[in-house]
C-alpha positions, 0 to 999 in steps of 0.5 A: 227593714229598720224597726221603728225603735231604730228609726226613732233613736237619736243618731250619733253621727261621726265624720269618719271614712273607715275606708280612707288610707289614713283609717286603713293605715291606723285601724286600731285608732279607727276602731277605737273612735267608733267604739268610744263614740257610741254603741252604734254610730251613723256614717253619713258618708255611706248612709250606714250604721257602724259599731266596734263593740263585740256585744253589739255586733253579736246582737245585730247578727242574731236579730236579723229581723230588727236589723235587716237591710233587705229594703236597701239600697233600692229605697235609698234616695241616692241609689240610681234605679235601672232604666 
């Protein structure tokens, strides 16, 4: 579950595919773009948050209740449900 604070926070959306051949070939530039854009960025293509900052990663991993994705992907509008 995403906390109300996270849902209400403005999103920094970047058009980046971190799994593209270009991003994989140049991971330093990819990581730099994510890190320099914002503390957290929204990857619209994947419907997920990303960060390139160590302090943010540490905070997210240590606060699993606030940053839980336990409800995903089954509540995502584009996730196909089993018949």
